C-alpha positions in Angstrom: 1.8 -19.5 6.5 1.1 -20.5 10.2 -0.1 -18.7 13.1 -1.5 -20.6 16.1 -3.5 -18.1 18.2 -6.6 -18.9 20.3 -5.8 -22.0 21.9 -3.9 -22.3 25.5 -0.5 -23.4 25.6 -1.7 -26.9 27.3 -4.0 -27.4 24.7 -1.5 -27.0 21.9 1.3 -28.9 23.8 -1.3 -32.0 24.1 -2.4 -32.0 20.7 -1.3 -35.1 19.0 0.3 -33.5 16.2 2.4 -31.1 18.8 3.4 -33.8 21.4 7.1 -33.9 20.1 7.8 -30.4 20.8 7.0 -27.5 23.5 5.1 -24.5 22.3 8.3 -22.3 21.4 9.6 -25.1 19.5 6.8 -25.0 16.8 8.4 -22.9 13.7 4.8 -22.3 12.8 3.9 -20.4 15.7 4.1 -16.6 16.4 4.1 -15.9 20.1 1.7 -13.2 21.2 2.5 -10.7 24.0 1.2 -7.3 25.1 4.5 -5.7 23.4 3.3 -6.8 20.0 -0.7 -5.5 20.4 0.3 -2.3 22.0 1.8 0.0 19.4 1.3 0.6 15.8 4.6 0.2 14.1 6.1 1.5 11.0 7.7 -0.7 8.4 9.9 -0.1 5.5 11.5 -2.7 3.1 13.8 -2.7 0.2 14.9 -5.9 -1.5 15.9 -8.6 1.4 16.1 -5.8 3.8 13.3 -4.5 6.5 13.1 -2.4 9.3 10.2 -2.8 12.1 10.2 0.6 14.2 7.8 2.2 16.9 6.3 5.3 16.4 9.3 7.2 17.4 11.6 5.6 14.8 13.2 3.8 17.7 13.6 -0.1 17.8 12.8 -1.0 21.4 15.1 -3.9 22.8 12.2 -6.3 23.4 13.6 -9.8 23.1 10.4 -11.2 21.0 9.0 -7.8 19.6 9.2 -7.6 16.1 11.2 -4.4 15.9 14.5 -4.6 14.4 16.5 -4.2 11.2 16.7 -7.7 9.3 18.4 -8.9 6.4 18.1 -12.3 4.8 15.7 -13.4 7.9 18.1 -12.2 10.8 17.7 -9.4 13.0 20.6 -7.1 12.6 19.7 -4.5 14.8 17.8 -5.0 17.8 17.8 -1.9 19.5 17.9 1.7 18.2 17.0 4.4 20.9 17.5 7.9 20.9 17.2 10.3 24.0 18.1 13.8 25.1 20.0 14.0 28.5 18.7 10.8 29.2 14.8 11.5 28.5 13.0 10.3 25.7 11.9 13.1 23.4 7.8 14.0 23.0 6.2 12.6 19.6 4.6 15.0 17.3 4.2 13.2 14.4 5.0 9.9 12.7 4.3 8.7 9.2 5.6 6.5 6.4 5.7 8.5 3.2 2.8 7.8 0.5 5.5 6.3 -1.6 6.7 4.1 1.3 10.4 5.3 0.7 11.0 7.2 4.3 9.6 7.0 7.9 9.3 10.6 8.7 9.3 11.3 12.6 8.6 14.6 14.4 10.0 15.0 18.1 10.4 17.8 20.6 12.0 18.1 23.9 10.2 17.4 27.0 10.2 20.1 29.9 14.1 20.0 31.3 14.8 20.6 35.0 17.9 21.4 36.6 18.2 21.4 40.3 14.5 22.1 40.3 14.4 24.8 38.0 13.1 24.5 34.7 16.1 25.2 32.3 14.4 24.6 29.0 10.5 24.7 28.2 9.0 21.5 26.2 8.6 22.5 22.4 11.8 24.4 22.1 13.6 22.0 20.0 12.4 20.5 17.0 14.1 17.0 16.2 13.3 15.4 12.9 14.4 11.7 11.9 14.2 10.7 8.4 14.9 7.0 8.0 15.2 4.9 4.7 16.7 1.9 3.3 18.5 1.0 0.4 20.0 -2.4 -0.4 21.4 -3.9 2.8 22.0 -0.2 4.4 19.5 1.6 6.8 20.2 5.7 6.4 19.2 7.8 9.2 19.2 11.6 9.1 18.7 13.7 12.5 18.4 17.3 12.1 17.9 19.2 15.6 16.5 22.9 15.4 16.6 25.3 18.4 13.4 27.4 18.5 13.9 29.0 21.6 15.3 32.4 22.1 18.2 30.8 24.4 21.3 29.0 23.6 20.7 25.2 24.3 23.6 22.8 25.1 22.4 19.0 25.9 23.6 15.8 25.0 21.8 13.4 22.5 22.6 9.9 22.8 22.0 6.7 20.3 21.9 3.6 22.2 22.2 0.4 19.9 22.4 -3.4 19.8 22.5 -6.2 17.8 21.1 -9.6 18.8 21.3 -11.5 15.5 18.3 -13.5 15.9 16.8 -15.6 13.4 13.2 -14.4 12.3 11.5 -17.7 13.6 13.4 -17.0 17.0 11.9 -13.6 16.8 8.3 -15.2 16.4 9.0 -17.5 19.7 11.0 -20.5 18.6 13.7 -21.9 20.9 16.8 -23.0 20.0 19.1 -25.7 21.8 22.1 -23.6 21.1 23.4 -20.5 19.4 26.5 -19.1 17.6 28.9 -16.7 19.4 29.1 -13.0 19.6 32.5 -11.5 18.5 34.4 -8.8 20.4 33.0 -5.1 18.8 35.2 -3.2 16.9 35.1 0.7 17.7 36.8 3.2 16.1 36.2 7.3 16.6 32.9 6.9 14.4 32.0 3.5 13.7 31.2 0.5 15.6 31.1 -3.3 14.0 28.8 -5.7 16.0 29.3 -9.2 14.8 28.2 -12.7 15.3 29.2 -15.9 14.0 26.6 -18.5 13.7 26.5 -22.1 13.9 26.4 -22.1 10.4 29.9 -20.7 10.3 28.9 -17.5 8.6 30.0 -14.3 9.9 27.1 -11.5 10.1 28.2 -8.0 10.9 26.4 -4.9 11.5 28.5 -2.0 10.7 27.3 1.6 12.1 28.6 4.6 10.9 28.2 8.2 12.6 28.9 11.6 10.8 30.2 13.9 12.5 32.5 12.0 14.9 30.6 11.7 18.4 31.9 13.0 21.5 31.7 9.7 23.1 31.3 6.3 21.5 31.4 2.6 22.6 30.3 -0.7 21.9 26.6 0.0 22.7 26.2 3.7 22.3 27.2 7.3 20.9 26.9 10.5 22.4 26.8 13.8 20.7 27.1 17.1 22.1 24.3 19.7 20.7 25.0 23.3 21.1 22.9 25.4 19.3 21.9 29.3 19.5 18.4 30.4 18.8 17.3 29.3 15.1 20.5 27.1 14.6 20.3 23.5 13.4 22.8 20.6 13.8 22.6 17.5 11.8 23.7 13.9 12.6 24.3 10.9 9.9 23.8 7.3 11.2 24.2 4.3 8.6 23.9 0.7 9.6 25.1 -1.5 6.9 24.2 -5.2 7.4 26.9 -7.8 5.9 26.9 -11.5 5.4 30.3 -13.0 4.8 28.6 -15.2 2.1 26.6 -12.5 0.3 28.3 -9.8 -1.9 28.2 -6.7 0.0 27.6 -2.7 -1.4 29.1 -0.3 0.9 26.9 2.5 2.1 26.4 5.7 -0.4 26.6 9.3 0.5 23.1 10.1 1.9 22.2 12.2 -1.1 23.3 9.6 -3.5 21.0 6.9 -1.6 18.4 9.5 -1.5 18.3 10.0 -5.1 18.7 6.2 -6.4 15.6 5.4 -4.1 13.5 8.4 -5.6 14.8 7.3 -9.1 13.4 3.6 -8.8 10.3 5.2 -7.4 9.7 7.3 -10.7 10.8 4.3 -12.7 8.1 2.1 -11.4 5.6 4.6 -11.5 6.2 5.1 -15.1 5.9 1.3 -15.4 2.8 0.7 -13.5 -0.9 1.3 -14.7 -2.6 3.6 -11.8 -6.1 4.7 -11.0 -7.5 7.9 -10.1 -11.2 8.6 -8.9 -13.5 11.0 -8.1 -13.1 9.9 -4.3 -10.5 11.0 -2.3 -10.5 8.6 0.1 -10.3 5.8 -2.5 -7.5 7.6 -4.2 -5.5 7.3 -0.9 -6.2 3.5 -0.6 -4.9 3.4 -4.4 -1.9 5.2 -3.9 -1.0 3.3 -0.7 -2.0 -0.2 -2.4 0.4 0.9 -5.4 3.1 1.7 -3.2 3.0 -1.3 -0.8 3.2 -3.6 -3.8 6.2 -1.6 -5.2 7.6 -2.2 -1.6 7.2 -5.7 -1.6 8.4 -6.6 -5.2 11.9 -7.5 -4.8 13.9 -7.9 -8.2 15.2 -11.5 -8.6 17.8 -12.8 -11.0 14.6 -14.1 -12.7 12.8 -11.0 -12.5 10.6 -9.0 -10.0 8.9 -11.1 -7.3 6.5 -9.9 -4.8 7.6 -11.1 -1.2 4.8 -12.2 1.2 4.6 -9.7 3.8 6.6 -7.9 6.5 7.6 -8.8 9.0 7.1 -12.4 9.2 6.9 -13.4 5.5 9.6 -11.1 3.7 10.9 -14.1 1.3 9.3 -15.8 -1.8 6.0 -17.7 -1.2 4.7 -19.6 -4.2 0.9 -19.1 -3.5 1.4 -15.9 -2.1 3.5 -14.6 -5.3 0.9 -16.0 -7.8 -2.2 -14.7 -6.0 -0.6 -11.2 -5.8 0.5 -11.5 -9.2 -2.8 -12.6 -10.6 -4.3 -9.6 -8.7 -2.7 -7.0 -10.4 -2.0 -9.0 -13.9 -4.4 -6.7 -15.8 -2.3 -3.8 -14.6 1.4 -5.3 -14.6 1.8 -8.5 -16.2 5.8 -8.2 -15.7 5.2 -9.5 -12.1 3.5 -12.4 -13.4 6.2 -13.2 -15.5 8.8 -12.9 -12.8 6.9 -15.4 -10.4 6.2 -17.7 -13.0 10.0 -17.9 -13.9 11.1 -18.1 -10.3 8.7 -20.9 -9.5 9.9 -22.6 -12.4 13.5 -22.3 -11.5 12.7 -23.7 -7.9 10.2 -26.4 -9.1 11.0 -29.8 -7.2 12.9 -32.2 -9.2 13.4 -34.8 -6.4 11.6 -36.7 -3.9 12.7 -35.1 -0.2 10.3 -36.1 2.5 11.7 -33.7 4.7 10.7 -30.9 2.7 7.5 -32.3 1.5 9.2 -31.8 -2.1 8.0 -34.2 -5.0 8.7 -34.1 -8.7 6.8 -31.2 -10.3 5.8 -29.6 -7.2 5.9 -25.6 -6.9 7.6 -24.1 -4.1 5.5 -23.2 -0.7 8.3 -21.0 0.6 12.0 -20.4 1.2 14.1 -19.0 3.7 17.7 -18.1 3.9 18.5 -17.4 7.7 20.7 -19.4 10.0 18.0 -21.9 11.5 17.1 -22.7 7.7 20.9 -23.4 6.8 21.1 -25.5 9.8 17.8 -27.4 8.8 16.5 -26.8 12.3 13.0 -26.1 10.8 12.0 -27.4 7.4 11.2 -24.0 5.6 14.8 -23.5 3.9 13.0 -24.5 0.8 9.7 -26.1 1.7 7.0 -27.6 -0.9 4.0 -28.0 1.4 1.5 -26.6 -0.7 -1.2 -28.5 -2.4 -2.6 -25.4 -4.6 0.4 -23.7 -5.4 1.2 -26.2 -8.2 -2.3 -26.0 -10.1 -2.3 -22.0 -9.7 1.1 -22.1 -11.3 -0.3 -23.5 -14.7 -3.3 -21.5 -14.1 -1.4 -18.2 -13.9 0.4 -19.2 -17.2 -2.3 -19.7 -18.9 -3.8 -16.0 -17.5 -0.7 -14.5 -18.5 -0.5 -15.7 -21.8 -4.1 -14.3 -22.6 -2.9 -10.9 -20.7 0.3 -10.5 -23.1 0.4 -12.7 -25.8 3.9 -13.9 -24.8 4.2 -17.3 -26.4 8.0 -17.2 -26.0 7.6 -17.8 -22.0 5.1 -20.3 -22.6 7.5 -22.3 -24.6 10.2 -21.8 -22.3 8.0 -23.0 -19.2 6.1 -25.9 -21.3 8.2 -28.7 -19.7 7.5 -27.0 -16.0 3.8 -26.6 -17.1 4.0 -30.3 -17.8 5.6 -31.3 -15.0 3.4 -29.8 -12.9 0.4 -31.5 -14.5 2.3 -34.5 -13.9 2.6 -34.3 -10.4 -1.2 -33.2 -10.1 -2.3 -36.9 -11.5 0.3 -38.8 -9.5 1.7 -37.4 -6.4 -1.0 -34.8 -5.7 -3.8 -37.6 -6.4 -3.1 -39.7 -3.4 -5.8 -42.4 -4.1 -6.4 -41.9 -7.7 -9.9 -40.5 -7.5 -9.3 -37.6 -9.7 -9.0 -35.2 -6.7 -5.9 -33.2 -5.6 -5.2 -34.2 -1.9 -2.4 -33.1 0.6 -1.0 -35.2 3.4 2.3 -34.0 5.0 5.1 -36.3 5.0 7.6 -34.1 7.2 6.9 -34.3 10.7 7.8 -30.5 11.1 6.1 -29.4 7.8 2.5 -28.1 7.7 -0.4 -30.4 8.7 -2.7 -28.3 6.1 -1.4 -27.4 3.1 -4.2 -25.2 1.6 -4.1 -21.6 1.8 -6.1 -22.0 5.5 -2.9 -23.9 6.9 -3.6 -23.4 10.6 -3.5 -26.5 12.6 -7.5 -26.4 13.4 -8.5 -24.5 10.1 -10.0 -27.8 8.4 -12.6 -29.7 10.3 -16.1 -31.4 10.0 -19.6 -29.6 11.2 -19.0 -30.9 14.7 -15.7 -29.3 15.0 -13.9 -32.6 15.0 -10.4 -32.4 12.9 -10.6 -34.0 9.5 -7.8 -37.1 9.1 -5.9 -38.8 6.2 -5.5 -37.4 2.8 -7.7 -34.2 2.5 -8.8 -32.7 -0.7 -10.0 -29.0 -0.4 -12.7 -27.5 -2.5 -10.9 -24.4 -4.0 -8.0 -26.8 -4.7 -10.2 -28.8 -7.0 -11.5 -25.9 -8.8 -7.7 -24.6 -9.3 -7.2 -28.0 -10.6 -10.0 -27.7 -13.2 -8.9 -24.2 -14.2 -5.2 -25.6 -14.5 -6.2 -28.4 -17.0 -8.1 -25.8 -18.8 -5.4 -23.6 -19.0 -3.0 -26.5 -20.1 -5.6 -27.3 -22.7 -5.3 -23.9 -24.3 -1.9 -23.5 -24.2 -1.2 -26.8 -25.6 -3.5 -26.0 -28.7 -1.4 -22.7 -29.2 2.0 -24.8 -29.1 0.7 -27.0 -31.5 -0.1 -29.9 -29.0 -3.3 -30.6 -30.1 -3.7 -34.1 -28.7 -2.6 -33.2 -25.1 -4.8 -30.4 -25.4 -7.6 -32.4 -26.1 -7.0 -34.7 -23.3 -6.3 -31.7 -20.7 -9.9 -30.6 -21.8 -11.5 -33.5 -21.2 -9.5 -33.9 -17.8 -11.2 -30.7 -16.8 -14.7 -31.4 -17.5 -14.6 -35.1 -15.9 -13.2 -33.0 -12.8 -16.1 -30.3 -13.1 -18.5 -33.3 -13.0 -17.3 -35.2 -10.3 -16.3 -32.0 -8.0 -20.1 -31.0 -8.2 -21.2 -34.4 -7.6 -18.8 -35.0 -4.6 -18.4 -31.6 -2.9 -21.9 -30.1 -3.4 -23.7 -29.6 0.0 -27.6 -29.0 -1.0 -28.6 -28.3 2.6 -25.8 -25.3 3.0 -26.4 -24.0 -0.7 -22.6 -24.3 -0.7 -19.6 -26.6 -1.5 -18.3 -28.6 1.3 -14.7 -27.0 2.7 -13.2 -30.3 2.0 -13.2 -34.1 1.8 -11.3 -36.0 4.4 -9.3 -39.6 3.9 -12.5 -41.4 4.6 -14.2 -39.5 1.8 -16.3 -38.0 4.1 -17.3 -34.2 3.3 -16.7 -31.2 5.7 -20.2 -29.7 5.7 -19.1 -26.1 7.0 -19.7 -22.7 5.3 -16.5 -21.6 4.4 -15.1 -18.7 2.4 -13.2 -21.5 0.4 -16.3 -21.7 -1.6 -15.9 -18.5 -3.2 -12.7 -19.5 -4.8 -14.9 -22.3 -6.9 -16.6 -19.2 -8.5 -13.3 -17.3 -9.2 -11.8 -20.5 -11.0 -15.4 -21.2 -12.9 -15.9 -24.8 -11.7 -19.6 -24.0 -10.3 -22.7 -23.9 -12.6 -24.5 -20.6 -12.8 -27.3 -22.0 -10.5 -24.8 -22.8 -7.9 -22.6 -19.9 -8.4 -25.5 -17.7 -7.4 -26.4 -20.0 -4.1 -22.9 -19.8 -3.2 -22.8 -15.9 -3.5 -26.0 -15.6 -1.4 -24.7 -17.9 1.2 -21.2 -15.6 1.6 -23.3 -12.7 1.8 -25.6 -13.8 4.6 -25.1 -12.2 8.2 -23.5 -15.3 9.4 -20.7 -15.3 6.7 -20.5 -11.7 6.0 -19.3 -9.5 8.8 -19.9 -6.3 7.0 -16.3 -5.3 6.1 -15.8 -8.7 4.3 -16.7 -12.5 3.9 -15.5 -14.3 7.3 -13.4 -17.4 6.5 -15.9 -19.4 8.3 -19.5 -18.7 8.9 -20.2 -17.4 12.5 -22.9 -20.6 12.7 -20.0 -22.9 12.6 -18.6 -24.7 15.6 -15.2 -23.4 15.4 -16.1 -19.7 14.6 -14.0 -17.5 16.8 -13.7 -13.8 15.1 -10.2 -13.7 16.7 -8.7 -16.9 15.0 -6.4 -16.7 12.1 -8.5 -18.9 9.7 -11.5 -19.6 11.6 -13.6 -16.5 11.6 -11.6 -13.6 10.6 -11.5 -11.6 7.1 -8.7 -11.9 4.6 -8.7 -9.1 1.9 -7.1 -11.5 -0.8 -9.8 -14.2 0.0 -12.5 -11.7 -0.6 -11.0 -10.2 -3.6 -11.1 -13.7 -5.3 -14.7 -14.1 -4.2 -15.6 -11.0 -5.5 -13.9 -11.7 -9.0 -15.8 -14.9 -8.9 -18.9 -13.4 -8.2 -18.5 -10.9 -11.2 -17.6 -13.4 -13.3 -21.4 -15.1 -12.9 -22.7 -11.7 -13.7 -23.1 -11.0 -10.0 -21.6 -7.5 -10.1 -24.0 -6.1 -7.5 -22.8 -8.9 -5.0 -19.1 -8.2 -6.2 -19.6 -4.4 -5.3 -21.0 -5.3 -1.8 -17.5 -7.1 -0.9 -15.7 -4.1 -2.6 -17.5 -1.7 -0.6 -17.2 -3.6 2.8 -13.4 -3.6 2.2 -13.1 0.1 0.8 -15.0 1.1 4.5 -12.6 -1.1 6.2 -9.6 0.5 4.8 -10.7 4.0 5.6 -10.2 3.0 9.1 -6.7 1.1 8.8 -3.4 2.9 9.7 -1.9 4.7 6.5 -5.1 3.1 4.4 -3.2 0.0 4.2 -4.9 -3.4 4.1 -3.3 -5.9 6.4 -2.9 -9.5 5.8 -6.1 -10.1 7.7 -8.4 -8.3 10.3 -10.8 -9.9 13.0 -14.3 -11.1 11.8 -16.6 -9.2 14.4 -19.9 -7.9 12.9 -19.6 -4.2 11.7 -21.3 -1.9 14.0 -22.1 1.7 13.6 -19.6 4.5 14.5 -17.1 1.6 15.0 -13.9 0.5 12.9 -12.8 -3.2 12.2 -10.7 -4.8 15.0 -7.1 -5.5 13.9 -5.5 -8.9 14.2 -2.4 -8.5 16.6 0.5 -10.2 14.3 -1.1 -9.4 10.8 1.7 -8.7 8.3 1.3 -5.0 7.0 2.2 -4.5 4.3 1.1 -7.9 2.8 1.6 -8.3 -0.8 -1.7 -10.1 -1.8 -3.7 -7.9 0.4 -2.1 -4.6 -0.9 -3.1 -6.1 -4.6 -6.4 -7.2 -3.4 -8.1 -4.0 -4.3 -6.8 -3.8 -7.9 -8.7 -7.2 -8.6 -11.7 -5.9 -6.6 -11.8 -3.0 -9.0 -11.2 -5.5 -11.8 -14.4 -7.5 -10.9 -16.8 -4.4 -10.3 -15.7 -3.3 -14.1 -15.4 -6.8 -15.6 -12.0 -5.8 -17.0 -10.7 -8.2 -19.7 -7.4 -7.8 -21.3 -6.8 -9.8 -24.2 -3.0 -9.2 -25.1 -3.5 -11.7 -28.1 -6.0 -9.7 -30.0 -4.7 -6.3 -28.6 -8.0 -5.3 -27.0 -9.9 -4.5 -23.8 -13.2 -5.7 -22.6 -15.5 -4.1 -20.0 -18.4 -6.9 -19.0 -21.3 -5.6 -17.2 -19.2 -2.6 -15.6 -20.9 -1.2 -12.8 -19.2 1.3 -10.3 -19.6 0.7 -6.4 -21.6 3.5 -4.9 -18.5 5.4 -3.4 -17.1 6.0 -6.8 -19.0 8.0 -9.7 -16.1 8.4 -11.8 -12.8 6.7 -12.4 -9.9 6.9 -14.7 -7.3 4.0 -15.3 -4.4 5.4 -16.6 -1.4 4.1 -19.1 -3.1 0.7 -19.5 -0.6 -1.1 -21.3 -1.7 -3.6 -24.1 0.7 -4.8 -26.6 3.0 -1.8 -27.6 0.0 0.6 -26.9 -1.0 2.3 -23.8 -4.0 4.6 -23.1 -6.4 5.8 -20.6 -10.0 4.7 -19.9 -12.5 7.0 -18.1 -15.6 5.3 -16.3 -18.3 7.4 -15.4 -21.6 6.6 -13.5 -24.7 7.7 -15.8 -28.6 7.4 -15.3 -28.8 4.7 -17.9 -25.9 2.8 -16.8 -21.9 3.3 -17.1 -20.2 5.5 -19.8 -16.9 4.5 -21.0 -14.5 6.8 -22.9 -10.7 6.3 -24.6 -8.3 8.8 -24.2 -4.3 9.4 -24.7 -3.8 6.4 -27.2 -0.2 5.9 -27.8 1.6 3.9 -30.2 -1.5 2.1 -32.3 -5.2 2.4 -31.8 -6.9 1.6 -28.9 -9.5 -1.0 -29.0 -12.1 -1.0 -26.1 -15.3 -3.2 -26.1 -18.3 -2.5 -23.8 -20.4 -5.8 -22.9 -23.5 -5.3 -21.0 
């Protein structure tokens, strides 16, 4: 993922990596303007379709604003505005339901004057807008009710437009040429807008109105609203997105569509372990996180896959999918299964420099819009991640330990071996045993770890790194990957390979700790550059070394202490870099902000080394932050300003919300504080040094699945520690161990 914020346009244009293209030609840049920071937005998603509305439920026609209805990476509706007799209604309320299935907006009329006389007082009409998505269709129900004592005659007009901009155009990237708009087709109750792209594919937006409007054109539909006191009138609108090369499912009857959405939600709840606690605010965070994960998961032929984030990353990302699946692995392992299957199916088999693809490498991201089809940017199918490949292997090991699903591991074994082969060949640029990256595609990502902004990796004095770069957390992932591969090889009967992988893990652990440790900083160097110089920077990356287990106990404790010092810990969470570093900027994407998924991995790592109080401090900071966020929704990131009494965290202007690995972060934080280990092989659950954070006195884990069994676990704060009770065991005994 890429956002460049905090630099002037001249600085970006003069940067040596950007001197061949203007700022707006950079596929990685998201243009930030006042329109993007003025209002909170409302988002819905279903499969490959998502929508971004303002508080009114409108889509305002702002050229590079993110509002719109999108399908497969293209904006199919760029304007949807409702007014009464030319006036915008007054906003009374706006929210997305707890299950993320519907946007509910409540409006009323402003004072209505005719010839200087008040014709209708405000708050006389109640206007309800209910919007939801299903497949590639947006459903809108408008209900108008007259609460005045007089009859009302007014005009309700819906304005609409479709610009068919690629998501990268919406982000601010310019194009030398575009396709052509086709003459709209207008009937008595339907308007079809179409665009023929340069990829020679026709995209169509079919807008249908019920009942038939009084007036209809290619840009608006007008309805006469005549209501006696207490009468109501309903208007239904469906917006169907069609691609000529994709199978199209026509809109359903509104009630049928709504019933299907609700059925999907109930089925999801039935299959997903959930949490309840003694803290209502925590429960609200849990419920929103569960709903966000459900919304972001898209059913693919290979299984469920959590798309990265709305609006900029509504597509499969390798790293994001792996980490999101890992964060909720203990609760819902089927997500990890779907992620592993998809990434195995898309694993690189050829050497393609313009895609940064090499045999055995795991996907970074994929796109399906017009610009991707035309290769106007490299991300149609792009492999510029150095960490997705070892994380893929490590997740396979963690999935097996969680489920005992040896059949999937047998199927994936060739992919695992190919990934390991990439790690020791293409991934190790100079044969020193470390995984390094150096882009091959001139249009690809300069930095290919999770911090992939152009200025994210630097030396202590702020100078950028050069050459093949080895990130500290990537070596930790590789260590965990070799250990996982050794374990899986043993399970599959490949004992010789298993021993070899274990030896590689131990060798890497020793050389890593010798090469990356910065004694004077009490942490690991963020990276080593192409000249083998350490980037001695206090960064959150070092916390991932605890997550993967490559640190010694003594060094893990020192890293935890460093990350919780005031310079690194904002009070809301661990910053990406310390405030003492030369490039620190609390408003920068990767150089001072707070990322929830980053903090979840760090907290998990702390708990792994017995540092549960420290993990709970991270958990508590993010919980307090979540209470300030709109809908209790954890965004992709937020600014790294220090926590001040009576003030909430500062939002980042173009952060995705929802974001899959941010939504799932709270489940890994919870797992860390209770030390939850689910062993699907032995069919048992272990709680290692469980310690509830201060904001929780009691919590229940509901319908935790272990093999064919399910049960609830109650965890309570007690004077002498933590009490655990098992309830509602089904289909077999519940084996729960408590390790202090």
